[in-house]
LUMBA-371126 format. One line per 4 residues: number of its first residue (from 0); their letters; for each residue y, z, x of N, C-alpha, C. Coordinates in nm, 4 decimals, padded with zeros to 6 digits. Example, Ala and Ser with C-alpha at 12.3 -4.5 7.8 and 13.67 -1.06 7.14 Angstrom:
0	AS	-00.5690 00.7800 01.3190 -00.4500 00.7800 01.2300 -00.3300 00.7800 01.3200 ~ -00.2250 00.7080 01.2850 -00.1060 00.7140 01.3670 00.0030 00.7870 01.2900
//
This chain:
0	MVTI	-00.1013 -00.0056 00.0608 -00.0142 -00.0101 -00.0158 00.1297 00.0176 00.0693 ~ 00.2413 -00.0515 00.0338 00.3371 -00.0409 00.1504 00.4336 00.0131 00.0873 ~ 00.5023 00.0380 00.1878 00.6099 00.1755 00.1140 00.7633 00.1008 00.1313 ~ 00.8527 00.0865 00.0317 00.9843 -00.0077 00.0230 01.0445 00.1415 00.0473
4	PFFV	01.1380 00.1514 00.1742 01.2716 00.2658 00.1499 01.3455 00.2297 00.0489 ~ 01.3778 00.3683 00.0398 01.4890 00.3763 -00.1106 01.5487 00.3117 -00.0818 ~ 01.6602 00.2682 -00.0207 01.7865 00.1963 00.0158 01.7893 00.0853 -00.0592 ~ 01.6419 -00.0038 00.0261 01.5723 -00.1638 00.0051 01.5560 -00.1400 -00.1561
8	LNIL	01.5005 -00.0478 -00.1913 01.4468 -00.0262 -00.3506 01.5949 -00.0212 -00.4638 ~ 01.6792 00.0381 -00.4166 01.7984 00.0204 -00.4905 01.8826 -00.1319 -00.4871 ~ 01.8775 -00.1513 -00.3548 01.9413 -00.2785 -00.3586 01.8494 -00.4108 -00.4331 ~ 01.6956 -00.3834 -00.4626 01.6373 -00.4911 -00.5096 01.7131 -00.4794 -00.6481
12	LFLS	01.7063 -00.3235 -00.7040 01.7155 -00.3174 -00.8103 01.8334 -00.4086 -00.8620 ~ 01.9383 -00.3761 -00.7944 02.0842 -00.3687 -00.7880 02.1252 -00.5227 -00.8225 ~ 02.0402 -00.5921 -00.7713 02.0515 -00.7569 -00.7258 01.9338 -00.8232 -00.8479 ~ 01.8092 -00.7433 -00.8922 01.7579 -00.7567 -00.9874 01.8362 -00.7568 -01.1054
16	SSAA	01.9003 -00.6897 -01.1577 01.9897 -00.6390 -01.2562 02.1130 -00.6869 -01.2696 ~ 02.1530 -00.7520 -01.1726 02.3255 -00.8409 -01.1948 02.2821 -00.9748 -01.1773 ~ 02.1461 -00.9977 -01.1321 02.1094 -01.1574 -01.1927 02.0733 -01.2053 -01.3102 ~ 02.0320 -01.0599 -01.3514 01.9704 -01.1126 -01.5485 02.1024 -01.0289 -01.5792
20	TPKS	02.2122 -01.0255 -01.5795 02.2999 -00.9836 -01.7209 02.3823 -01.0964 -01.7084 ~ 02.4541 -01.1066 -01.8352 02.4718 -01.2127 -01.9370 02.5878 -01.2397 -01.8861 ~ 02.6784 -01.1246 -01.8095 02.8049 -01.0971 -01.8616 02.8559 -01.2243 -01.7177 ~ 03.0146 -01.2658 -01.7915 03.1052 -01.3854 -01.6661 03.1499 -01.3031 -01.5615
24	GAGQ	03.1546 -01.3679 -01.4633 03.1583 -01.3159 -01.3600 03.3048 -01.1888 -01.3548 ~ 03.3941 -01.2671 -01.4310 03.5231 -01.1645 -01.4370 03.4782 -01.0089 -01.5402 ~ 03.4023 -01.0273 -01.6107 03.3336 -00.8981 -01.6796 03.2817 -00.8610 -01.5933 ~ 03.1875 -00.8779 -01.4823 03.1278 -00.8223 -01.4384 03.1935 -00.7682 -01.3432
28	DLVR	03.3531 -00.7991 -01.2598 03.3592 -00.7154 -01.1454 03.4983 -00.6247 -01.2325 ~ 03.5328 -00.6601 -01.3301 03.5760 -00.5253 -01.4081 03.4843 -00.4243 -01.4175 ~ 03.3571 -00.4413 -01.4641 03.2583 -00.3571 -01.4568 03.2456 -00.3017 -01.3607 ~ 03.2291 -00.3283 -01.2278 03.1861 -00.3004 -01.1149 03.2869 -00.1963 -01.0966
32	SSCV	03.4045 -00.2743 -01.0722 03.5582 -00.2090 -00.9966 03.5739 -00.0949 -01.1609 ~ 03.5444 -00.0461 -01.2875 03.5523 00.0137 -01.3060 03.4577 00.1185 -01.3345 ~ 03.3022 00.0610 -01.3176 03.2203 00.1902 -01.2883 03.2412 00.2835 -01.1340 ~ 03.3119 00.2181 -01.0365 03.2927 00.2953 -00.8954 03.2878 00.4295 -00.9193
36	HASY	03.4300 00.4698 -00.9881 03.4487 00.5728 -00.9827 03.4496 00.6914 -01.0902 ~ 03.3457 00.6377 -01.1875 03.3132 00.7028 -01.3132 03.2196 00.7992 -01.2428 ~ 03.1728 00.9086 -01.3109 03.0964 01.0430 -01.3302 02.9649 00.9793 -01.2631 ~ 02.9169 00.8815 -01.3454 02.7681 00.8347 -01.2886 02.7695 00.6887 -01.3006
40	PSLC	02.8292 00.6316 -01.1500 02.8820 00.4898 -01.0792 02.7403 00.4160 -01.1339 ~ 02.6372 00.4431 -01.0976 02.4822 00.3439 -01.1022 02.4424 00.3321 -01.2475 ~ 02.4522 00.4329 -01.3718 02.4150 00.4481 -01.5172 02.5488 00.3266 -01.5309 ~ 02.6714 00.3891 -01.4974 02.7821 00.3144 -01.5976 02.7765 00.1669 -01.5637
44	FRTL	02.7254 00.1129 -01.4022 02.7233 -00.0206 -01.4282 02.6244 -00.0694 -01.4934 ~ 02.4940 00.0047 -01.4756 02.3518 -00.0741 -01.4863 02.3900 -00.0701 -01.7309 ~ 02.4411 00.0445 -01.7438 02.4360 -00.0065 -01.8862 02.5696 -00.0484 -01.9458 ~ 02.6766 -00.0688 -01.8805 02.8009 -00.1738 -01.9460 02.7648 -00.3182 -01.8845
48	SSYS	02.7050 -00.3441 -01.7907 02.6781 -00.5008 -01.7358 02.6208 -00.5331 -01.8284 ~ 02.4491 -00.4270 -01.8608 02.3660 -00.5321 -01.9515 02.4151 -00.5125 -02.1101 ~ 02.5527 -00.4769 -02.1178 02.5984 -00.4684 -02.2930 02.6287 -00.5972 -02.3250 ~ 02.5757 -00.6418 -02.4778 02.5842 -00.7093 -02.4893 02.6950 -00.7934 -02.5457
52	GPAN	02.7771 -00.7248 -02.6010 02.8916 -00.7357 -02.6422 03.0335 -00.7581 -02.5460 ~ 03.1924 -00.8063 -02.6035 03.2614 -00.8084 -02.5546 03.2960 -00.7219 -02.4509 ~ 03.3119 -00.7308 -02.3270 03.4007 -00.6124 -02.2230 03.4628 -00.6781 -02.1602 ~ 03.5576 -00.7651 -02.1462 03.6399 -00.8255 -02.0957 03.7563 -00.7810 -02.0326
56	TPRE	03.8652 -00.6354 -02.1175 03.8825 -00.6199 -02.0912 03.9081 -00.4480 -02.1084 ~ 03.9858 -00.3784 -02.0359 03.9652 -00.2815 -02.0239 03.9420 -00.2076 -02.1879 ~ 04.0166 -00.1863 -02.2551 03.9876 -00.1724 -02.4634 03.8426 -00.2050 -02.4167 ~ 03.8025 -00.2983 -02.4063 03.7080 -00.3253 -02.4731 03.5178 -00.2576 -02.3466
60	LAQA	03.6211 -00.2545 -02.2599 03.5215 -00.1637 -02.1619 03.4792 -00.0009 -02.2506 ~ 03.6004 00.0198 -02.2906 03.6109 00.1329 -02.3388 03.5384 00.1771 -02.4506 ~ 03.5313 00.0440 -02.5500 03.4838 00.0399 -02.6836 03.3183 00.0228 -02.6424 ~ 03.2639 -00.0288 -02.5397 03.1300 -00.0672 -02.4958 03.0679 00.1007 -02.4531
64	AVKV	03.1906 00.1506 -02.3625 03.1029 00.2743 -02.3732 03.0513 00.3582 -02.4566 ~ 03.1244 00.3804 -02.5386 03.1329 00.4731 -02.6541 03.0835 00.4079 -02.7177 ~ 03.0106 00.2901 -02.7247 02.8857 00.2365 -02.8302 02.8039 00.2546 -02.7859 ~ 02.7723 00.2268 -02.6485 02.6281 00.3207 -02.5157 02.5954 00.4271 -02.5871
68	SLSR	02.6988 00.5275 -02.5775 02.7070 00.6806 -02.5919 02.6309 00.6719 -02.7342 ~ 02.6830 00.6152 -02.8090 02.6454 00.6540 -02.9895 02.5350 00.6123 -03.0122 ~ 02.4897 00.4545 -02.9327 02.3653 00.4147 -02.9472 02.2552 00.5138 -02.9153 ~ 02.2680 00.5924 -02.8106 02.1501 00.6634 -02.7274 02.1942 00.7955 -02.7981
72	ARKV	02.3044 00.8564 -02.8191 02.2914 01.0079 -02.9195 02.1816 00.9494 -03.0552 ~ 02.1872 00.8441 -03.1066 02.1779 00.8020 -03.2315 01.9688 00.7726 -03.2394 ~ 01.9280 00.7147 -03.0956 01.8144 00.7262 -03.0020 01.7485 00.8830 -03.0117 ~ 01.8286 00.9843 -02.9633 01.8226 01.1329 -02.9439 01.7779 01.1856 -03.0944
76	SNYL	01.8619 01.1807 -03.1687 01.8931 01.2699 -03.2601 01.7653 01.2060 -03.4038 ~ 01.7670 01.0591 -03.3693 01.5980 01.0037 -03.3820 01.4986 01.0757 -03.4112 ~ 01.4624 01.0425 -03.2541 01.3695 01.1324 -03.2027 01.3408 01.2771 -03.2229 ~ 01.4260 01.3374 -03.1764 01.4156 01.5034 -03.1633 01.3994 01.5378 -03.3667
80	STSV	01.4628 01.4584 -03.4565 01.4086 01.4628 -03.6179 01.3349 01.4422 -03.6195 ~ 01.2559 01.3524 -03.5397 01.0552 01.3224 -03.5642 00.9961 01.3982 -03.4867 ~ 01.0414 01.5018 -03.3942 00.9912 01.5914 -03.3026 00.9643 01.7266 -03.3515 ~ 01.0113 01.7413 -03.4691 01.0470 01.8935 -03.4983 00.8946 01.9051 -03.5058
84	TGYN	00.7497 01.8902 -03.5396 00.6285 01.9315 -03.5770 00.5656 01.9288 -03.5075 ~ 00.5084 02.0440 -03.5051 00.3589 02.0802 -03.3925 00.4590 02.2000 -03.3187 ~ 00.5716 02.2560 -03.3061 00.5814 02.3433 -03.1730 00.5997 02.4562 -03.2995 ~ 00.6453 02.5588 -03.2085 00.5975 02.7240 -03.2408 00.8048 02.7469 -03.3267
88	KRER	00.8164 02.8384 -03.4171 00.9014 02.8543 -03.5083 01.0699 02.8089 -03.3929 ~ 01.0686 02.9129 -03.2896 01.1470 02.8888 -03.1770 01.2217 02.7763 -03.1628 ~ 01.1045 02.6593 -03.1098 01.1098 02.5278 -03.0666 01.1478 02.5090 -03.1864 ~ 01.0883 02.4815 -03.3191 01.1600 02.4039 -03.4296 01.3301 02.4171 -03.4358
92	VALS	01.3352 02.5533 -03.4236 01.4769 02.5796 -03.4782 01.5724 02.5297 -03.3714 ~ 01.5589 02.5347 -03.2158 01.6010 02.4757 -03.1342 01.6446 02.3313 -03.1424 ~ 01.5517 02.3034 -03.1584 01.5138 02.1533 -03.2045 01.6420 02.1017 -03.3590 ~ 01.6392 02.1551 -03.4468 01.6835 02.1790 -03.5525 01.8324 02.1760 -03.5055
96	DCVE	01.8866 02.3011 -03.4377 02.0031 02.3229 -03.4582 02.0935 02.1667 -03.3673 ~ 01.9665 02.1294 -03.2280 02.0096 02.0470 -03.1709 02.0629 01.9124 -03.2216 ~ 01.9686 01.8397 -03.3360 01.9838 01.7608 -03.3943 02.1299 01.7693 -03.4580 ~ 02.1498 01.9174 -03.4971 02.2839 01.9509 -03.5912 02.3971 01.8638 -03.4647
100	QIDE	02.4280 01.9127 -03.3769 02.5283 01.9061 -03.2391 02.4851 01.7584 -03.2461 ~ 02.3819 01.6919 -03.2039 02.4519 01.5547 -03.1843 02.4537 01.5010 -03.3096 ~ 02.4124 01.5542 -03.4060 02.4657 01.4435 -03.5158 02.6625 01.4499 -03.5280 ~ 02.7111 01.6031 -03.5035 02.8448 01.6020 -03.4716 02.8535 01.5437 -03.3588
104	SMEE	02.8178 01.5291 -03.2363 02.8231 01.4337 -03.1517 02.8872 01.2941 -03.1648 ~ 02.7373 01.2312 -03.2829 02.7780 01.0930 -03.3414 02.9264 01.0376 -03.4103 ~ 02.9426 01.1789 -03.4573 03.0577 01.1909 -03.5777 03.2081 01.1939 -03.4660 ~ 03.2363 01.2297 -03.3868 03.3367 01.2264 -03.2947 03.3327 01.0962 -03.2268
108	LSKT	03.2268 01.0236 -03.1456 03.1920 00.8938 -03.0950 03.2296 00.7856 -03.1524 ~ 03.1989 00.8137 -03.3381 03.2180 00.7228 -03.4487 03.3739 00.7104 -03.4997 ~ 03.4188 00.8480 -03.4728 03.5861 00.8470 -03.4526 03.7104 00.7802 -03.3339 ~ 03.6007 00.8301 -03.2435 03.6942 00.7662 -03.1280 03.6545 00.6395 -03.1313
112	LGEL	03.5071 00.5727 -03.1695 03.5479 00.3487 -03.1666 03.6005 00.3610 -03.2461 ~ 03.6321 00.3855 -03.3877 03.7117 00.3814 -03.4941 03.8943 00.3294 -03.4046 ~ 03.8604 00.4622 -03.3596 04.0903 00.4887 -03.2569 04.0659 00.4047 -03.1917 ~ 03.9916 00.3460 -03.1081 03.9817 00.2768 -03.0006 03.9823 00.1168 -03.0492
116	KHLR	03.9051 00.0987 -03.1741 03.9422 -00.0511 -03.2405 04.0938 -00.0679 -03.2542 ~ 04.1245 00.0174 -03.3183 04.2826 -00.0221 -03.3834 04.3938 00.0496 -03.3272 ~ 04.4223 00.0673 -03.2128 04.5077 00.0865 -03.1035 04.6838 00.0154 -03.1243 ~ 04.7800 00.1439 -03.1403 04.8808 00.0087 -03.1816 04.9494 00.0603 -03.0746
120	GETF	05.0334 00.0127 -03.0506 05.1661 00.0587 -02.9235 05.2805 00.1628 -02.9509 ~ 05.2883 00.2196 -03.1263 05.3825 00.3163 -03.1468 05.3357 00.4439 -03.1168 ~ 05.1816 00.4122 -03.1378 05.1064 00.5590 -03.1902 05.0322 00.5644 -03.0490 ~ 05.0375 00.4835 -02.9430 04.8930 00.4019 -02.8478 04.8827 00.5779 -02.7934
124	EFQM	05.0037 00.6687 -02.7171 04.9287 00.8273 -02.6930 04.8860 00.9170 -02.7510 ~ 04.8520 00.9074 -02.8796 04.7928 00.9625 -02.9665 04.7420 00.9058 -03.0320 ~ 04.6598 00.8017 -03.0133 04.5649 00.7625 -03.0482 04.4319 00.8017 -02.9207 ~ 04.4685 00.7773 -02.8283 04.4282 00.8110 -02.7127 04.3831 00.8985 -02.7438
128	SNAQ	04.4943 01.0603 -02.7144 04.5031 01.1661 -02.7120 04.3670 01.2351 -02.8195 ~ 04.3507 01.1379 -02.9246 04.2462 01.1974 -03.0519 04.1205 01.1316 -02.9532 ~ 04.1036 01.0196 -02.9240 03.9702 00.9990 -02.8419 03.9282 01.0515 -02.7222 ~ 04.0227 01.1087 -02.6317 03.9850 01.1730 -02.5463 03.9098 01.3073 -02.5994
132	TWVS	03.9833 01.3922 -02.6788 03.9425 01.5308 -02.7386 03.7905 01.4863 -02.8452 ~ 03.7836 01.4010 -02.8918 03.6672 01.3885 -03.0144 03.5651 01.2874 -02.8880 ~ 03.5466 01.3066 -02.7668 03.4564 01.3116 -02.6305 03.4296 01.3487 -02.6238 ~ 03.5225 01.4929 -02.5351 03.5534 01.5999 -02.4869 03.4239 01.6746 -02.6165
136	AALT	03.4514 01.6661 -02.7333 03.4104 01.7837 -02.8096 03.2763 01.7010 -02.8294 ~ 03.2005 01.5627 -02.8357 03.1439 01.4902 -02.8152 02.9678 01.5713 -02.7206 ~ 03.0438 01.6215 -02.5730 02.9633 01.6574 -02.4554 02.9696 01.7512 -02.4884 ~ 03.0501 01.9081 -02.5321 03.0587 01.9721 -02.5591 02.9577 02.0407 -02.6276
140	NEDT	02.9460 01.9309 -02.7659 02.8092 01.9385 -02.8341 02.6961 01.9408 -02.7585 ~ 02.6743 01.8060 -02.6975 02.5400 01.7991 -02.5852 02.5314 01.9217 -02.5600 ~ 02.6290 01.9694 -02.4516 02.5920 02.0920 -02.3828 02.5415 02.2196 -02.4808 ~ 02.5817 02.2186 -02.5889 02.5171 02.3430 -02.6922 02.4378 02.3340 -02.6934
144	CLDG	02.3463 02.2012 -02.7525 02.2259 02.1564 -02.7785 02.1586 02.2164 -02.6855 ~ 02.1776 02.2029 -02.5453 02.0963 02.2436 -02.4374 02.0974 02.4168 -02.4640 ~ 02.1969 02.4321 -02.4927 02.1826 02.6437 -02.4840 02.0833 02.6928 -02.5584 ~ 02.0576 02.5706 -02.6816 02.0083 02.6700 -02.7600 01.8516 02.6818 -02.7247
148	FEGV	01.8269 02.6206 -02.6092 01.6915 02.6130 -02.5550 01.6808 02.7477 -02.4375 ~ 01.7577 02.7788 -02.4366 01.7548 02.9638 -02.3286 01.6371 02.9862 -02.4031 ~ 01.5354 03.0318 -02.2876 01.4250 03.1433 -02.3707 01.3077 02.9909 -02.3887 ~ 01.3202 02.9158 -02.4338 01.2438 02.8222 -02.4418 01.1842 02.7554 -02.3096
152	DGKV	01.0332 02.7941 -02.3006 00.9892 02.6704 -02.1865 00.9101 02.5980 -02.2230 ~ 00.8496 02.5067 -02.1708 00.7938 02.4627 -02.1743 00.8016 02.2454 -02.1639 ~ 00.7259 02.1628 -02.2117 00.7502 02.0370 -02.2691 00.8522 02.0269 -02.3352 ~ 00.8985 02.0861 -02.4479 00.9502 02.0579 -02.5276 01.1058 02.0500 -02.4743
156	KSDV	01.1530 02.1836 -02.3821 01.2694 02.2027 -02.3521 01.2867 02.0786 -02.2409 ~ 01.2016 02.0686 -02.1321 01.2296 01.9564 -02.0258 01.2598 01.8216 -02.1480 ~ 01.1355 01.7879 -02.2303 01.2200 01.6580 -02.2793 01.3038 01.6122 -02.3229 ~ 01.4164 01.7521 -02.3929 01.5129 01.7547 -02.4553 01.6560 01.7913 -02.3158
160	KRKI	01.6432 01.8343 -02.2540 01.6896 01.8610 -02.1207 01.7194 01.6469 -02.0722 ~ 01.6239 01.6445 -02.0960 01.5848 01.5201 -02.0087 01.6807 01.4429 -02.0911 ~ 01.6819 01.3854 -02.2479 01.6762 01.3362 -02.3027 01.8669 01.3565 -02.3128 ~ 01.8894 01.4571 -02.3194 02.0217 01.5149 -02.3829 02.1432 01.4925 -02.2753
164	TNVA	02.0659 01.5447 -02.1235 02.1070 01.4948 -02.0008 02.1855 01.3644 -02.0019 ~ 02.0769 01.2817 -02.0123 02.0882 01.1055 -02.0245 02.2253 01.0263 -02.1229 ~ 02.2170 01.1281 -02.2460 02.3023 01.0902 -02.3285 02.4237 01.1557 -02.2909 ~ 02.4514 01.2793 -02.2089 02.5941 01.3313 -02.1546 02.5729 01.2701 -02.0496
168	KVTS	02.5306 01.1873 -01.9836 02.6636 01.1001 -01.9104 02.6679 01.0153 -01.9137 ~ 02.6270 00.9159 -01.9923 02.6644 00.7981 -02.0820 02.8171 00.8382 -02.1876 ~ 02.8322 00.9858 -02.2363 02.9305 00.9811 -02.2757 03.0621 01.0103 -02.1770 ~ 02.9871 01.1137 -02.0353 03.0731 01.1143 -01.9475 03.1289 00.9973 -01.9056
172	NALY	03.0612 00.8957 -01.8560 03.0926 00.7678 -01.8272 03.2083 00.6988 -01.9462 ~ 03.1525 00.7605 -02.0703 03.2798 00.6728 -02.1843 03.3857 00.7378 -02.1217 ~ 03.3954 00.8695 -02.1251 03.5219 00.9654 -02.1522 03.6357 00.9095 -02.0393 ~ 03.5515 00.8827 -01.9205 03.6308 00.8094 -01.8061 03.6757 00.6778 -01.8333
176	MINR	03.6301 00.5453 -01.9279 03.6189 00.4366 -01.9733 03.7332 00.4815 -02.0314 ~ 03.7328 00.5816 -02.1526 03.9090 00.6147 -02.2047 04.0249 00.6818 -02.1264 ~ 03.9907 00.7384 -01.9885 04.1092 00.8108 -01.9477 04.1412 00.6869 -01.8582 ~ 04.1059 00.5672 -01.8123 04.1191 00.4517 -01.6958 04.1961 00.4118 -01.8684
180	LNES	04.1774 00.3626 -01.9042 04.2512 00.2950 -02.0706 04.3885 00.3506 -02.0718 ~ 04.3946 00.5197 -02.0958 04.4777 00.6086 -02.1153 04.5861 00.5381 -02.0001 ~ 04.5586 00.5619 -01.8677 04.6006 00.5620 -01.7700 04.6911 00.4299 -01.7155 ~ 04.6131 00.2953 -01.7944 04.6968 00.1891 -01.7788 04.7847 00.1572 -01.9265
184	RGRH	04.7772 00.2727 -02.0041 04.8938 00.2357 -02.0535 04.8646 00.0882 -02.1763 ~ 04.7322 00.0838 -02.1899 04.7137 -00.0365 -02.2777 04.7353 -00.1723 -02.2119 ~ 04.7328 -00.1875 -02.1121 04.7605 -00.3195 -02.0360 04.6064 -00.3790 -02.0952 ~ 04.6923 -00.5205 -02.0905 04.5160 -00.6553 -02.1629 04.4432 -00.5685 -02.2445
188	R	04.5463 -00.4694 -02.3261 04.4673 -00.4665 -02.4479 04.4387 -00.6088 -02.5451
//
């Protein structure tokens, strides 16, 4: 068996993922330059470069990042909702509470997306403040979900932690894209 050094594997993964992406060169350049300073740059690049909708402006990129977060939160909520059976009472309560928290996160992300779709010059700062607040609240809800698993051990806790951490990472990247958009004051809207 041939062992491939980790950095070579990363380069190969990067090249294969960028070769398979349908984005135009300008869209890829925006994604790459926007993701470089995100909290989770490789996750940011991977999720946004493979995003199938428009993401050719900072505004569209922020919307895409929120859509990715919303989609992942929805998948986790569905998974957790169907995972409630077969666990002890403490685990079921933690899962149920977590579903509520993720559902609240989805509401916050949906409001954010609506705000980003209807940005106006005269209310831009207010709308961006709303978006930042709502995405921050979504992140808090995701953290609160994990807090509910204090004292729970085993597979359910590790599965939930892995899934929620992934959602939190893409949500953190979405907040970063919103902050970038706000800093640009909506240029290229």
